[in-house]
C-alpha positions as CSV (number, residue, x, y, z in Angstrom):
1,M,8.4,16.7,-24.2
2,T,11.9,16.3,-22.9
3,L,13.0,19.2,-20.6
4,L,16.4,20.2,-19.1
5,V,15.9,22.4,-16.1
6,R,19.3,24.0,-15.5
7,G,21.0,26.7,-13.6
8,G,18.9,26.4,-10.4
9,L,19.5,25.2,-6.8
10,V,17.7,21.9,-6.7
11,L,16.3,20.5,-3.5
12,L,17.3,16.8,-3.6
13,P,16.8,14.1,-0.9
14,R,20.4,14.9,0.3
15,G,19.8,18.6,0.4
16,P,19.9,21.7,-1.9
17,L,22.6,21.4,-4.7
18,P,23.3,23.1,-8.0
19,R,22.1,20.5,-10.4
20,S,20.2,20.1,-13.7
21,L,17.1,18.0,-13.9
22,L,16.3,15.9,-17.0
23,V,12.6,15.4,-17.5
24,E,11.3,12.7,-19.9
25,A,7.7,11.5,-20.2
26,G,6.6,13.6,-17.2
27,R,9.1,12.1,-14.8
28,I,12.6,12.9,-13.6
29,A,14.9,10.9,-15.7
30,A,18.3,12.1,-14.4
31,V,19.9,14.5,-12.0
32,L,23.0,16.0,-13.8
33,E,26.0,18.0,-12.8
34,P,25.2,21.6,-13.8
35,E,28.0,21.7,-16.4
36,L,26.8,18.6,-18.3
37,P,24.7,19.1,-21.4
38,G,21.5,17.3,-21.8
39,P,20.0,15.6,-24.9
40,E,20.0,17.8,-28.1
41,Q,16.2,17.5,-28.3
42,A,15.6,18.8,-24.8
43,A,13.9,22.1,-24.3
44,V,16.0,24.1,-21.8
45,V,14.3,25.7,-18.8
46,D,16.6,28.4,-17.5
47,A,16.4,28.3,-13.6
48,T,19.3,30.6,-13.0
49,G,19.0,32.3,-9.6
50,L,16.0,30.2,-8.7
51,W,15.3,27.3,-6.3
52,V,13.8,24.2,-7.8
53,L,11.5,22.6,-5.2
54,P,9.1,19.5,-5.3
55,G,5.5,20.4,-5.9
56,A,3.4,20.7,-2.8
57,I,0.5,18.4,-1.9
58,D,-2.4,20.0,-0.2
59,A,-3.9,17.2,1.8
60,H,-7.0,19.1,2.8
61,V,-9.0,21.2,0.3
62,H,-12.7,21.7,-0.3
63,G,-13.0,22.1,-4.0
64,R,-16.8,22.5,-3.6
65,D,-17.3,20.4,-6.8
66,P,-19.9,19.1,-7.2
67,G,-22.6,20.9,-5.3
68,F,-21.4,24.5,-4.7
69,P,-20.3,25.9,-8.0
70,D,-20.9,29.5,-6.8
71,K,-18.2,29.0,-4.2
72,E,-15.6,27.1,-6.2
73,D,-15.1,24.3,-8.8
74,F,-12.1,22.2,-9.7
75,A,-11.0,24.6,-12.5
76,T,-10.7,27.5,-10.2
77,L,-9.4,25.4,-7.3
78,T,-6.6,23.9,-9.4
79,A,-5.7,27.2,-11.0
80,A,-5.1,28.7,-7.6
81,A,-3.2,25.6,-6.6
82,A,-0.9,25.8,-9.6
83,A,-0.3,29.5,-9.1
84,G,1.0,28.7,-5.6
85,G,3.2,25.7,-6.4
86,V,0.7,23.1,-5.3
87,T,0.8,20.3,-7.9
88,T,-1.5,17.8,-6.1
89,V,-4.7,18.5,-4.2
90,V,-6.6,16.0,-2.1
91,D,-10.3,16.9,-2.0
92,M,-12.6,16.4,1.0
93,P,-15.8,14.4,0.6
94,N,-18.4,16.9,1.9
95,T,-19.6,17.7,-1.6
96,V,-23.1,16.9,-2.9
97,P,-23.7,14.1,-2.8
98,A,-21.3,13.2,0.0
99,V,-18.7,10.7,-1.2
100,D,-20.0,7.8,0.8
101,S,-19.8,5.0,-1.8
102,A,-17.6,3.7,-4.6
103,P,-20.1,4.8,-7.3
104,V,-20.3,8.4,-5.9
105,L,-16.5,8.5,-5.8
106,E,-16.2,7.4,-9.4
107,A,-18.7,9.9,-10.6
108,K,-17.0,12.7,-8.7
109,A,-13.6,11.7,-10.1
110,E,-15.0,11.7,-13.7
111,L,-16.5,15.2,-13.2
112,V,-13.6,16.9,-11.5
113,G,-11.1,15.2,-13.8
114,R,-12.5,17.1,-16.7
115,R,-11.7,20.4,-14.9
116,A,-8.5,19.6,-13.0
117,R,-5.3,21.3,-14.1
118,I,-3.1,19.3,-11.7
119,D,-3.2,15.8,-10.1
120,F,-5.8,15.1,-7.4
121,G,-6.9,12.5,-4.9
122,L,-10.2,12.1,-3.2
123,W,-11.3,11.3,0.4
124,G,-14.3,9.2,1.1
125,V,-16.6,9.9,4.0
126,V,-17.7,8.0,7.1
127,R,-21.3,8.2,8.0
128,S,-22.8,6.7,11.2
129,S,-24.3,4.0,9.1
130,T,-21.1,3.2,7.1
131,D,-20.3,-0.5,7.3
132,A,-17.2,-2.5,6.4
133,D,-18.4,-3.2,2.9
134,A,-19.0,0.5,2.1
135,A,-15.6,1.4,3.5
136,R,-13.9,-1.4,1.6
137,G,-15.6,-0.3,-1.6
138,L,-14.4,3.3,-1.2
139,L,-10.9,2.2,-0.6
140,S,-10.9,-0.3,-3.5
141,A,-12.2,2.5,-5.8
142,G,-9.1,4.5,-4.9
143,A,-10.0,6.8,-2.0
144,V,-6.9,8.2,-0.5
145,G,-8.5,7.6,2.9
146,L,-11.8,8.1,4.8
147,K,-12.9,11.3,6.6
148,A,-15.1,11.4,9.7
149,Y,-16.8,14.7,10.6
150,L,-17.7,14.6,14.3
151,G,-21.0,16.5,14.7
152,Y,-22.0,16.5,11.0
153,A,-25.2,14.7,10.2
154,Y,-26.2,13.1,6.8
155,R,-29.2,14.5,5.0
156,R,-31.0,11.8,3.2
157,S,-32.9,14.0,0.8
158,D,-29.9,15.4,-1.0
159,R,-27.2,13.1,0.3
160,S,-25.2,15.9,1.8
161,L,-23.5,16.5,5.1
162,V,-24.8,19.2,7.4
163,Y,-23.5,20.6,10.7
164,S,-26.3,19.7,13.0
165,P,-25.5,19.4,16.7
166,E,-29.2,19.0,17.5
167,V,-30.1,16.1,15.2
168,Q,-33.8,15.8,14.7
169,G,-36.3,14.9,12.0
170,P,-36.6,11.9,9.7
171,D,-34.4,13.3,7.0
172,L,-31.2,13.4,9.1
173,E,-29.0,10.5,10.0
174,T,-27.1,11.1,13.2
175,P,-23.5,12.1,13.0
176,P,-20.7,9.5,13.3
177,D,-19.4,9.3,16.9
178,Y,-16.7,7.5,18.7
179,S,-18.7,4.3,18.7
180,T,-19.0,4.4,14.9
181,L,-15.2,4.8,14.6
182,S,-14.5,2.2,17.2
183,R,-16.7,-0.3,15.3
184,L,-15.0,0.4,12.0
185,A,-11.5,0.7,13.3
186,P,-10.4,-3.0,13.2
187,E,-11.6,-3.4,9.6
188,L,-10.0,-0.2,8.4
189,A,-6.8,-1.1,10.1
190,A,-6.7,-4.5,8.4
191,L,-7.2,-2.7,5.1
192,G,-4.3,-0.3,5.8
193,A,-6.6,2.6,5.6
194,L,-6.0,6.1,6.8
195,L,-8.8,7.8,8.8
196,A,-8.8,11.6,8.8
197,V,-11.0,13.3,11.5
198,H,-12.4,16.7,12.1
199,A,-11.5,16.4,15.7
200,E,-13.9,18.6,17.8
201,D,-16.0,16.8,20.4
202,A,-19.6,17.4,19.4
203,G,-21.0,17.1,22.9
204,T,-18.6,19.8,24.1
205,L,-19.4,22.1,21.3
206,L,-23.1,21.7,22.0
207,A,-22.7,22.2,25.7
208,R,-20.8,25.5,25.2
209,A,-22.8,26.9,22.3
210,R,-24.2,30.4,22.7
211,A,-24.9,33.5,20.7
212,I,-21.7,34.7,18.9
213,V,-21.2,38.4,18.9
214,S,-17.6,38.9,19.9
215,Y,-14.5,36.9,19.0
216,E,-14.4,35.7,22.6
217,D,-17.9,34.3,22.1
218,L,-16.6,32.3,19.1
219,L,-13.7,30.9,21.1
220,A,-16.1,30.0,23.9
221,S,-18.4,28.2,21.5
222,R,-15.6,26.0,20.1
223,P,-13.2,25.7,23.1
224,E,-9.9,24.0,22.9
225,E,-11.0,21.2,25.2
226,A,-13.4,20.1,22.5
227,E,-10.3,19.4,20.3
228,A,-8.4,17.8,23.1
229,I,-11.2,15.5,24.1
230,A,-11.7,14.3,20.5
231,V,-8.0,13.8,19.9
232,A,-7.7,11.8,23.1
233,A,-10.6,9.5,22.1
234,L,-9.2,9.0,18.7
235,G,-5.8,8.2,20.1
236,A,-7.4,5.5,22.3
237,I,-9.2,4.0,19.3
238,S,-6.0,4.0,17.3
239,A,-3.9,2.5,20.0
240,R,-6.4,-0.3,20.6
241,S,-7.0,-1.2,16.9
242,G,-3.8,-0.2,15.1
243,L,-5.7,2.2,12.9
244,A,-3.8,5.0,11.3
245,V,-5.5,8.3,12.2
246,H,-4.9,11.7,10.7
247,I,-5.9,14.7,12.9
248,A,-7.0,17.5,10.5
249,H,-6.4,21.2,11.2
250,L,-5.0,21.0,14.7
251,S,-5.5,24.4,16.3
252,S,-4.7,24.4,20.0
253,A,-2.0,23.7,22.5
254,A,-4.4,21.4,24.4
255,G,-5.1,19.3,21.3
256,L,-1.4,19.0,20.7
257,E,-0.8,17.9,24.2
258,A,-3.5,15.2,23.9
259,A,-2.0,14.0,20.6
260,L,1.5,13.6,22.1
261,A,0.1,11.7,25.0
262,A,-1.8,9.5,22.7
263,R,1.3,8.8,20.7
264,A,3.2,7.9,23.8
265,G,0.4,5.4,24.5
266,G,0.9,3.7,21.2
267,A,-1.5,5.6,18.9
268,D,-0.6,6.0,15.2
269,L,-1.5,9.6,14.8
270,S,-0.3,12.1,12.1
271,L,-0.9,15.8,12.8
272,E,-1.8,18.5,10.3
273,T,-2.1,22.2,11.0
274,C,-2.8,25.1,8.7
275,P,-1.1,28.4,8.0
276,Q,-3.9,30.4,9.6
277,Y,-3.1,28.8,12.9
278,L,0.6,29.3,12.5
279,Y,0.3,33.0,11.5
280,L,-2.8,34.4,13.2
281,T,-4.2,34.9,16.7
282,Q,-7.4,36.4,18.0
283,A,-5.6,39.8,18.0
284,D,-6.0,39.7,14.1
285,H,-9.7,39.7,14.3
286,P,-10.2,43.5,14.3
287,R,-8.2,43.7,11.1
288,L,-9.7,40.7,9.3
289,G,-13.2,40.6,10.6
290,S,-15.4,37.8,9.2
291,L,-12.4,36.5,7.1
292,M,-11.3,34.9,10.4
293,R,-14.5,32.9,10.8
294,M,-13.5,29.2,10.6
295,N,-13.9,25.9,12.3
296,P,-11.9,25.3,14.5
297,P,-11.2,28.9,15.2
298,V,-7.9,30.7,15.2
299,R,-7.0,30.9,18.9
300,R,-4.5,32.7,21.2
301,E,-0.8,33.5,21.0
302,E,0.1,30.5,23.3
303,D,-1.7,28.2,20.8
304,R,0.2,29.6,17.8
305,A,3.5,29.4,19.7
306,A,2.9,25.8,20.7
307,L,1.9,24.8,17.1
308,Q,5.0,26.5,15.6
309,A,7.3,24.8,18.1
310,A,5.7,21.4,17.5
311,L,6.1,21.9,13.7
312,W,9.7,22.8,14.2
313,R,10.3,19.7,16.4
314,G,8.7,17.4,13.9
315,E,5.8,16.6,16.2
316,I,3.4,18.1,13.6
317,E,4.4,16.7,10.3
318,I,2.0,18.2,7.7
319,V,0.8,21.7,6.9
320,A,-2.3,21.8,4.7
321,T,-4.8,24.6,4.2
322,D,-8.4,23.5,4.8
323,H,-9.1,25.6,1.7
324,A,-12.8,26.4,2.0
325,P,-14.0,29.3,-0.2
326,H,-17.4,31.0,-0.1
327,T,-19.1,33.7,-2.1
328,D,-18.5,37.3,-1.0
329,G,-22.2,37.5,0.1
330,Q,-21.6,34.6,2.5
331,K,-18.4,36.0,3.9
332,L,-17.8,39.7,3.6
333,G,-19.4,42.4,5.7
334,L,-21.1,40.0,8.1
335,G,-20.9,39.3,11.8
336,L,-19.2,36.2,13.1
337,A,-22.5,34.5,13.7
338,D,-23.6,34.9,10.1
339,A,-20.3,34.5,8.1
340,H,-19.8,31.1,6.7
341,P,-16.8,29.3,8.2
342,G,-13.7,28.8,6.1
343,S,-11.1,30.6,4.0
344,P,-9.3,30.0,0.7
345,G,-5.6,29.1,1.2
346,V,-4.3,26.7,-1.4
347,Q,-2.5,29.4,-3.4
348,T,-0.5,30.7,-0.4
349,L,0.4,27.4,1.2
350,Y,3.9,27.0,-0.1
351,L,5.0,30.6,0.2
352,S,3.6,30.9,3.7
353,C,5.5,27.8,4.8
354,L,8.8,29.0,3.2
355,E,8.4,32.3,5.0
356,L,7.7,30.7,8.3
357,A,10.6,28.2,8.0
358,R,12.9,31.1,7.0
359,R,11.8,33.1,10.1
360,L,12.3,30.0,12.3
361,G,15.8,29.4,11.0
362,D,15.8,26.7,8.2
363,V,13.9,27.4,5.0
364,W,14.5,24.0,3.6
365,R,12.2,22.4,6.1
366,A,9.1,23.9,4.4
367,P,9.1,21.4,1.5
368,R,9.1,18.6,4.0
369,W,5.9,19.9,5.6
370,V,4.0,20.5,2.3
371,S,5.5,17.8,0.0
372,E,7.4,14.9,1.5
373,A,5.4,14.3,4.6
374,P,1.9,14.4,3.0
375,A,3.2,12.2,0.2
376,R,4.4,9.6,2.7
377,R,1.3,9.6,4.9
378,L,-1.1,9.5,2.0
379,G,0.6,6.6,0.2
380,L,1.8,8.8,-2.7
381,W,5.6,8.4,-2.0
382,P,7.9,8.1,-3.9
383,R,5.9,9.2,-7.0
384,K,5.2,12.5,-5.3
385,G,7.0,14.5,-2.7
386,T,10.6,14.3,-4.0
387,L,12.8,15.3,-6.9
388,D,14.5,12.0,-7.0
389,V,14.9,10.0,-10.2
390,G,11.7,8.3,-11.2
391,A,9.4,10.7,-9.4
392,D,6.8,12.8,-11.2
393,A,8.3,16.0,-12.5
394,D,6.3,18.3,-10.3
395,L,8.6,21.3,-10.1
396,V,8.2,24.7,-8.5
397,L,10.7,27.4,-9.5
398,V,10.9,29.9,-6.6
399,D,12.7,33.2,-6.6
400,P,14.3,33.7,-3.2
401,H,15.0,37.3,-3.9
402,A,11.5,38.6,-4.5
403,C,8.6,39.4,-2.3
404,T,5.0,38.4,-2.6
405,E,2.2,40.3,-0.8
406,V,-1.1,38.5,-0.5
407,K,-3.7,40.7,-2.3
408,A,-7.1,39.8,-3.6
409,E,-6.2,40.8,-7.2
410,G,-3.5,38.2,-7.4
411,M,-5.7,35.3,-6.3
412,F,-7.2,32.7,-8.7
413,S,-9.7,31.1,-6.3
414,R,-13.3,32.2,-6.7
415,Q,-13.1,33.7,-3.2
416,R,-10.3,36.3,-3.6
417,H,-10.1,37.6,0.0
418,G,-8.8,35.2,2.7
419,A,-7.4,34.9,6.2
420,L,-3.8,35.6,5.1
421,D,-4.7,38.9,3.4
422,G,-1.9,41.4,3.8
423,Q,0.8,38.9,4.7
424,A,4.2,39.4,3.0
425,F,6.5,36.5,2.0
426,Q,10.1,36.9,1.0
427,F,9.7,34.6,-2.0
428,A,7.8,34.4,-5.3
429,V,6.7,31.5,-7.4
430,R,7.9,32.0,-11.0
431,Q,7.1,28.8,-12.8
432,V,5.3,25.5,-12.0
433,Y,5.5,22.2,-13.9
434,A,3.0,19.4,-13.2
435,R,4.4,16.1,-14.5
436,G,6.7,18.0,-16.8
437,E,4.0,20.3,-18.2
438,L,4.0,24.0,-17.6
439,V,0.9,25.0,-15.6
440,F,1.9,28.4,-14.2
441,S,4.4,31.0,-15.5
442,Q,5.2,34.6,-14.5
443,G,1.8,35.3,-13.0
444,A,-0.4,33.5,-15.4
445,V,-2.0,30.0,-15.3
446,V,-1.1,28.1,-18.4
447,G,-2.9,25.4,-20.3
448,E,-6.4,24.0,-20.3
449,P,-8.3,22.2,-17.6
450,G,-8.5,18.4,-17.8
451,R,-4.8,17.5,-17.7
452,G,-4.8,16.4,-14.1
453,Q,-4.8,12.7,-13.2
454,R,-6.5,11.0,-10.3
455,L,-4.1,9.5,-7.8
456,R,-4.6,6.3,-5.8
457,P,-2.5,5.5,-2.7
458,Q,-0.1,2.6,-2.5
459,R,-1.2,0.6,0.4
């Protein structure tokens, strides 16, 4: 279908301008002056009074598919994404089986592709036994990059990842550590690969572990120095090998300081934080309870302030969600020790970033955090992350004069309650197009699952 999106304020590479977008075959064919007519056969989309923004790319989601259908699957994940203006998701590899080889990646891609409403990419996983051939196979099969979970062992019986600081028993393969990553780094660097890391030093977590009753107990069990130690070590590996490293869900001022020092020493580090760390502090725990249980934890006001400032300065480039839904029975009404860690978030990514950018003084920075920067780092630019001619027509029509309050009844993820419950954003998503096809309109997800395409990075 040929579309003419007219009447809106369009965010172009040179800034927001009143323009019309001509969409043909799922891509942006032309950017027109607003008074110019389009082709007679074009279906007109009236964007009067709205902003037209590039679709967001959530670089860090846990779609739970395959392996945990009671928590989420790709149909519900991508419905929630579409409702929030996210037109590409990049799924983490800790599904069952863990995505540790090219055949597993291909099987997962085929499965989730039948359910995806929007485009998607897949991360592969690094095990302690991963060798150069396995890494090369995953990358050749189209993995966006590889993910290492410090402190997560591999269970041979069901080929899953499990958090196991005290690794024991014949069924468990020890977690990857710095020696694993240092061994693989030269080969990955030569392949142009991106290595994402859950950066919490396992030894520090184990040394500080104790019974968790209060929120202070939770913070003590996963201290900020665990993040700082891991980031410093990864920076040293990157600087020595030239490997591109992506620090997932940065949560602390100490981790940020370690990352900036590593960059000054020559490390190629990209930094990702999440809305929960930009909006919340430990003071929100009495209100949210077990909804605030996540790894790494939401920390103190000084950490939130440091992350916001670094995002504003461009030192943190990417905001993603670590979308990690659970069942109500695994999350609600439980103490911190028993609640499963994680929160849904993909549906509120764009609006939360627009609101934060508005409060900080320049709302137009938000699309850079959630669209342009992840597209560039993940090798999806310029197909994704921009509204320039030739890019995919991933369009988000935002009403800048409406208000959206985060309520469970408006969520499309299988877990309806999340860490941003109760937040109010001075914007609303009205319509979303993924490669020129309408996927969300006026509160309803539109179209059937299966239209999403798997994306491969340009290395």
